[in-house]
C-alpha positions in Angstrom: 17.2 16.9 9.1 16.7 13.2 8.4 13.2 12.0 8.7 12.2 8.7 10.4 9.8 6.7 8.2 7.6 3.9 9.6 6.5 0.9 7.6 4.8 -2.4 8.2 7.1 -5.5 7.9 10.7 -6.4 8.4 13.7 -4.7 6.9 13.7 -5.6 3.2 9.9 -5.8 2.9 8.3 -4.3 -0.2 6.9 -1.5 2.0 10.5 -0.8 3.0 11.5 -0.5 -0.7 8.5 1.8 -1.3 9.5 4.0 1.6 13.1 4.1 0.3 11.8 5.3 -3.1 10.0 8.2 -1.5 12.6 9.0 1.2 16.0 7.9 -0.1 17.8 9.7 2.8 15.4 8.6 5.5 15.8 6.5 8.6 13.4 3.6 8.6 11.4 2.1 11.4 10.0 -1.4 10.8 6.7 -2.4 12.6 4.9 -5.7 13.0 1.4 -4.3 12.2 -0.2 -1.5 10.3 -1.5 -0.2 13.7 2.0 0.0 15.1 3.3 1.9 12.1 0.5 4.4 12.4 1.0 4.7 16.2 4.7 5.4 15.6 3.6 8.6 13.7 0.8 9.4 16.1 3.2 9.3 19.1 6.1 11.1 17.3 8.5 8.1 17.0 8.3 8.6 13.2 7.7 11.6 11.0 5.8 9.7 8.3 4.4 6.3 7.5 4.4 4.6 4.1 1.5 2.1 4.0 0.1 -0.1 1.2 -3.6 0.5 0.3 -4.2 -1.5 -2.9 -2.6 -4.0 -5.2 -3.3 -4.5 -8.9 -3.6 -8.3 -8.5 -5.2 -8.6 -5.1 -7.3 -5.5 -4.8 -7.5 -3.4 -1.6 -5.5 -4.0 1.5 -8.6 -4.4 3.7 -7.2 -3.5 7.1 -5.9 -0.1 5.9 -9.4 1.1 4.7 -10.7 0.5 8.2 -7.7 1.9 10.0 -7.0 5.1 8.1 -10.1 7.1 8.9 -9.8 6.3 12.6 -6.1 6.9 12.8 -6.2 10.7 12.9 -3.4 10.8 10.3 -3.5 12.7 7.0 -2.5 11.6 3.6 0.3 13.8 2.2 1.5 11.7 -0.8 1.4 8.5 -2.8 3.7 6.2 -4.6 3.5 3.1 -6.7 5.9 0.2 -6.5 6.2 -2.5 -9.2 6.4 -5.7 -7.1 9.2 -7.8 -8.6 9.6 -11.3 -7.2 13.2 -12.5 -7.1 14.7 -15.8 -6.3 17.3 -15.4 -3.5 19.8 -18.0 -2.3 22.6 -18.3 0.3 26.0 -17.2 -1.1 27.4 -19.7 -3.6 24.2 -21.6 -4.1 22.7 -22.3 -7.6 19.2 -22.8 -8.9 19.9 -26.4 -9.7 20.8 -26.9 -6.0 17.4 -25.8 -4.7 14.8 -28.3 -3.4 12.6 -25.8 -1.6 11.7 -22.1 -1.6 10.2 -20.0 1.2 8.1 -16.9 1.1 4.6 -15.6 2.2 1.7 -17.5 0.5 0.7 -14.6 -1.9 4.3 -14.4 -3.2 4.5 -18.2 -3.6 1.2 -18.1 -5.5 2.3 -15.5 -7.9 5.4 -17.5 -8.8 3.5 -20.8 -9.2 4.7 -21.5 -12.7 8.4 -21.0 -11.9 8.1 -23.1 -8.8 6.4 -25.9 -10.7 8.9 -25.8 -13.5 11.8 -26.3 -11.1 9.9 -28.9 -9.0 10.4 -27.0 -5.8 8.7 -27.7 -2.5 7.1 -24.6 -0.9 7.6 -23.3 2.6 5.1 -20.8 3.9 6.7 -17.8 5.7 5.1 -14.9 7.5 6.4 -12.4 4.9 8.9 -12.0 2.1 11.6 -10.2 4.1 11.2 -12.5 7.1 11.6 -15.5 4.8 14.8 -14.0 3.3 16.2 -13.5 6.9 15.3 -17.0 7.9 16.9 -18.5 4.7 20.0 -16.5 5.3 20.2 -17.7 8.9 19.6 -21.3 7.9 22.5 -21.2 5.4 21.1 -24.2 3.6 22.0 -24.1 -0.2 19.0 -26.3 -1.0 16.5 -23.7 0.3 15.9 -20.4 -1.4 13.7 -17.4 -0.7 11.4 -15.2 -2.8 11.5 -11.5 -2.0 12.7 -8.1 -3.0 16.2 -7.3 -4.2 16.5 -5.1 -1.1 15.9 -8.1 1.1 18.7 -10.0 -0.6 21.0 -7.1 -0.1 20.1 -6.7 3.6 20.5 -10.4 4.5 23.5 -11.1 2.2 21.7 -13.5 -0.2 22.6 -14.0 -3.8 20.2 -13.0 -6.6 19.7 -16.4 -8.4 17.0 -15.1 -10.8 15.1 -11.9 -11.1 11.5 -11.4 -11.9 10.2 -14.9 -11.5 6.6 -13.9 -11.1 3.9 -15.3 -13.4 2.3 -11.9 -14.1 4.3 -8.8 -15.0 1.9 -6.2 -13.9 1.9 -6.6 -10.1 1.9 -3.1 -8.7 1.1 -1.8 -5.2 -0.1 1.7 -4.3 1.3 3.2 -1.1 0.1 6.3 0.8 2.4 8.6 2.8 0.8 9.5 6.1 1.5 12.4 8.5 0.1 13.4 11.9 -0.1 17.0 10.7 -2.5 18.2 8.0 -0.4 19.3 5.0 -2.6 19.9 2.0 -1.0 20.5 -1.3 -1.8 24.1 -2.5 -4.3 24.5 -5.4 -2.7 25.0 -8.8 0.5 23.0 -8.0 0.1 20.3 -10.6 -2.1 17.2 -10.7 -3.6 16.6 -7.3 -5.8 14.0 -5.6 -8.2 14.4 -2.8 -9.2 11.4 -0.6 -12.2 11.4 1.6 -14.7 9.2 3.5 -18.4 9.6 3.8 -21.6 7.8 4.9 -24.9 8.4 3.1 -28.1 9.2 4.8 -30.8 6.6 5.0 -33.0 7.9 2.2 -33.9 6.3 -1.2 -31.2 6.6 -3.9 -28.9 8.5 -1.6 -25.7 7.1 -3.0 -26.9 7.6 -6.6 -27.8 11.3 -5.9 -24.6 11.9 -3.8 -22.4 10.7 -6.7 -24.3 12.7 -9.4 -22.5 15.9 -8.5 -19.1 14.5 -9.5 -20.4 13.6 -13.0 -22.3 16.8 -13.6 -19.3 19.0 -12.5 -16.7 17.1 -14.5 -14.8 15.7 -11.5 -13.0 12.4 -12.2 -13.5 9.9 -9.3 -10.7 7.3 -9.5 -11.8 5.2 -6.6 -15.0 4.4 -4.7 -15.1 1.6 -2.2 -17.4 0.6 0.6 -16.9 -1.3 3.8 -19.0 -2.0 6.9 -18.6 0.1 10.0 -18.9 -1.4 13.5 -19.9 -4.8 12.1 -23.4 -3.7 11.1 -24.7 -4.6 7.7 -26.7 -1.3 7.6 -23.7 1.0 8.4 -21.6 1.4 5.3 -18.8 3.9 4.9 -17.4 4.9 1.5 -13.7 5.7 0.8 -13.1 7.7 -2.4 -10.3 9.4 -4.4 -10.9 12.2 -6.9 -8.7 14.2 -9.1 -8.6 17.8 -8.1 -8.4 20.2 -5.1 -11.3 21.0 -2.7 -11.1 24.6 -3.7 -11.6 23.9 -7.4 -15.0 25.1 -8.4 -16.2 21.8 -9.8 -15.0 19.9 -6.7 -16.7 22.5 -4.4 -20.0 22.0 -6.2 -19.7 18.2 -6.1 -18.9 18.2 -2.4 -21.9 20.5 -1.8 -24.2 18.0 -3.4 -22.5 15.1 -1.7 -22.9 16.6 1.8 -26.6 17.1 1.2 -27.0 13.3 1.1 -24.5 12.3 3.8 -24.4 12.3 7.6 -20.6 12.1 7.8 -17.9 13.5 5.5 -14.2 13.9 6.1 -11.3 14.7 3.9 -8.3 12.5 4.7 -5.8 14.3 2.4 -5.0 16.6 -0.5 -1.8 15.6 -2.1 0.2 15.4 -5.4 -0.7 12.5 -7.7 2.2 10.2 -8.3 3.6 10.8 -11.8 4.1 7.0 -12.1 1.3 4.5 -11.6 3.3 1.2 -11.8 
């Protein structure tokens, strides 16, 4: 049975491309916000959501770290997408015809050298896919868009030049979310476990809480903090480790962690992506 996959953005967004990589036979449901994409899964309108959590150039996607723990959804997978910026134009247009280019500000910023070298005026759009749609509708050969190849295909634009970004290592990590807990079994290849916790208000609590991962040989690949409820004294931590909760080393590390925390919750146990970028 075909699964329905929710993502944030318009058709042709990089999130759409990431979802297509994971679910090539899926039916895709675009949403304006991250909250709406999550709600689609919560309410049964979608089977899964594919959501960005961090980017190699811009760091974490801040909203996601606040929303995931409260969503009630579970992480069941991950994927990495190399973000390739492409210059798109209306059919028959040429690079030398362009006077302006439209995209969202981060995309325009990443293509600053190309834009400057071609003396193009920039137009800020709400997102890359929406910019491609608007450029296609405008049908002005002097205005191009910067976006994914998928957006060009969806909106009937020509690929004028591929990979115009200044940096060649722009990669985004996406998580696959489900409303049902579906933990990968122990011993089924390389696994990741994602969890959140809050440390108790005792001296050196974070240092002591983290010590168990080092002494038990558990590799922590991510540890980030963010405020909860707008209070400077209420900090929640979001962490990824390599391994399964039933692994002996992970069990011991979690036992030590829980001794110094007043909140601990596993968000998902899932296969690590074989490709990180």
